[in-house]
SEFI-886941 format. One record per residue (C-alpha): x, y, z; residue number from 1. Coordinates in nm, 2 decimals, m for minus. Example, Ala and Ser with C-alpha at 12.3 -4.5 7.8 and 13.67 -1.06 7.14 Angstrom:
2
(rec (1.23,m0.45,0.78),1)
(rec (1.37,m0.11,0.71),2)
This chain:
127
(rec (2.17,0.39,m1.13),1)
(rec (1.98,0.69,m1.01),2)
(rec (2.14,1.01,m1.09),3)
(rec (2.08,1.25,m0.80),4)
(rec (2.12,1.58,m1.00),5)
(rec (1.75,1.56,m1.03),6)
(rec (1.68,1.51,m0.66),7)
(rec (1.36,1.69,m0.62),8)
(rec (1.18,1.54,m0.93),9)
(rec (1.30,1.19,m0.81),10)
(rec (1.17,1.27,m0.46),11)
(rec (0.84,1.37,m0.61),12)
(rec (0.81,1.07,m0.82),13)
(rec (0.86,0.85,m0.52),14)
(rec (0.57,1.01,m0.36),15)
(rec (0.36,0.95,m0.68),16)
(rec (0.44,0.58,m0.65),17)
(rec (0.38,0.59,m0.28),18)
(rec (0.04,0.74,m0.33),19)
(rec (m0.04,0.46,m0.58),20)
(rec (0.05,0.20,m0.34),21)
(rec (m0.15,0.36,m0.06),22)
(rec (m0.45,0.40,m0.28),23)
(rec (m0.44,0.04,m0.38),24)
(rec (m0.38,m0.09,m0.02),25)
(rec (m0.61,0.15,0.17),26)
(rec (m0.89,0.27,m0.06),27)
(rec (m0.94,m0.01,m0.31),28)
(rec (m0.86,m0.29,m0.07),29)
(rec (m1.11,m0.14,0.19),30)
(rec (m1.39,m0.09,m0.06),31)
(rec (m1.34,m0.44,m0.23),32)
(rec (m1.31,m0.61,0.12),33)
(rec (m1.63,m0.44,0.24),34)
(rec (m1.81,m0.57,m0.09),35)
(rec (m1.66,m0.92,m0.06),36)
(rec (m1.75,m0.95,0.30),37)
(rec (m2.12,m0.87,0.20),38)
(rec (m2.11,m1.11,m0.09),39)
(rec (m1.93,m1.41,0.07),40)
(rec (m1.89,m1.34,0.45),41)
(rec (m1.59,m1.30,0.67),42)
(rec (m1.47,m1.65,0.65),43)
(rec (m1.30,m1.59,0.32),44)
(rec (m1.08,m1.30,0.46),45)
(rec (m0.73,m1.43,0.49),46)
(rec (m0.58,m1.14,0.69),47)
(rec (m0.69,m1.20,1.06),48)
(rec (m0.65,m0.83,1.14),49)
(rec (m0.88,m0.73,0.85),50)
(rec (m1.13,m1.01,0.95),51)
(rec (m1.15,m0.87,1.30),52)
(rec (m1.18,m0.51,1.17),53)
(rec (m1.46,m0.60,0.93),54)
(rec (m1.66,m0.72,1.22),55)
(rec (m1.64,m0.38,1.38),56)
(rec (m1.85,m0.07,1.31),57)
(rec (m1.77,0.14,0.99),58)
(rec (m1.65,0.42,1.22),59)
(rec (m1.38,0.19,1.36),60)
(rec (m1.29,0.06,1.01),61)
(rec (m1.25,0.41,0.87),62)
(rec (m1.05,0.54,1.18),63)
(rec (m0.81,0.25,1.17),64)
(rec (m0.75,0.30,0.80),65)
(rec (m0.69,0.67,0.83),66)
(rec (m0.45,0.59,1.12),67)
(rec (m0.27,0.33,0.91),68)
(rec (m0.27,0.58,0.61),69)
(rec (m0.10,0.85,0.83),70)
(rec (0.15,0.60,0.98),71)
(rec (0.24,0.48,0.62),72)
(rec (0.28,0.84,0.50),73)
(rec (0.51,0.91,0.79),74)
(rec (0.71,0.60,0.71),75)
(rec (0.74,0.70,0.34),76)
(rec (0.84,1.06,0.44),77)
(rec (1.12,0.93,0.67),78)
(rec (1.24,0.68,0.41),79)
(rec (1.25,0.94,0.13),80)
(rec (1.42,1.19,0.34),81)
(rec (1.69,0.94,0.44),82)
(rec (1.76,0.86,0.08),83)
(rec (1.76,1.24,m0.02),84)
(rec (2.00,1.32,0.27),85)
(rec (2.26,1.04,0.21),86)
(rec (2.61,1.11,0.11),87)
(rec (2.63,1.10,m0.27),88)
(rec (2.82,0.76,m0.28),89)
(rec (2.52,0.59,m0.12),90)
(rec (2.23,0.76,m0.28),91)
(rec (2.23,0.56,m0.60),92)
(rec (2.22,0.21,m0.45),93)
(rec (1.98,0.32,m0.18),94)
(rec (1.75,0.50,m0.42),95)
(rec (1.76,0.19,m0.64),96)
(rec (1.66,m0.02,m0.33),97)
(rec (1.37,0.22,m0.26),98)
(rec (1.25,0.20,m0.63),99)
(rec (1.25,m0.18,m0.61),100)
(rec (1.05,m0.16,m0.28),101)
(rec (0.80,0.07,m0.42),102)
(rec (0.75,m0.15,m0.73),103)
(rec (0.70,m0.46,m0.52),104)
(rec (0.46,m0.27,m0.31),105)
(rec (0.25,m0.15,m0.60),106)
(rec (0.26,m0.51,m0.75),107)
(rec (0.14,m0.65,m0.42),108)
(rec (m0.13,m0.40,m0.40),109)
(rec (m0.26,m0.49,m0.75),110)
(rec (m0.25,m0.86,m0.64),111)
(rec (m0.46,m0.79,m0.33),112)
(rec (m0.71,m0.59,m0.53),113)
(rec (m0.73,m0.87,m0.80),114)
(rec (m0.78,m1.12,m0.52),115)
(rec (m1.06,m0.92,m0.37),116)
(rec (m1.23,m0.89,m0.72),117)
(rec (m1.20,m1.26,m0.77),118)
(rec (m1.38,m1.31,m0.44),119)
(rec (m1.65,m1.07,m0.56),120)
(rec (m1.68,m1.23,m0.91),121)
(rec (m1.61,m1.60,m0.86),122)
(rec (m1.69,m1.63,m0.49),123)
(rec (m1.33,m1.74,m0.39),124)
(rec (m0.99,m1.57,m0.38),125)
(rec (m0.69,m1.64,m0.60),126)
(rec (m0.51,m1.80,m0.31),127)
């Protein structure tokens, strides 16, 4: 279980993992999606929102991604603050849940990145 004596280092570690997830989902996904669209076209994009977005101007794409980044950072801030401010009896299980959530989010980000790389290299995605 999570020992909450080291609350601030744990909180900082959560932000490190959140930053990795956001980098994977925002920066790498956007860049590889742009290159994949150039290579194989929009018809291979599985996410309908991203498919619509890739048809828009670069200004719109960047604006939407920056907005999504700010929204996600606000979500993570609220989530981590809730965990930090919980009564001691609930901190351990809730912190463990957040750690599992962040791990799954990072794993999903790597999968999305790998899928985009497969589209770039092979011409079709993993799914």
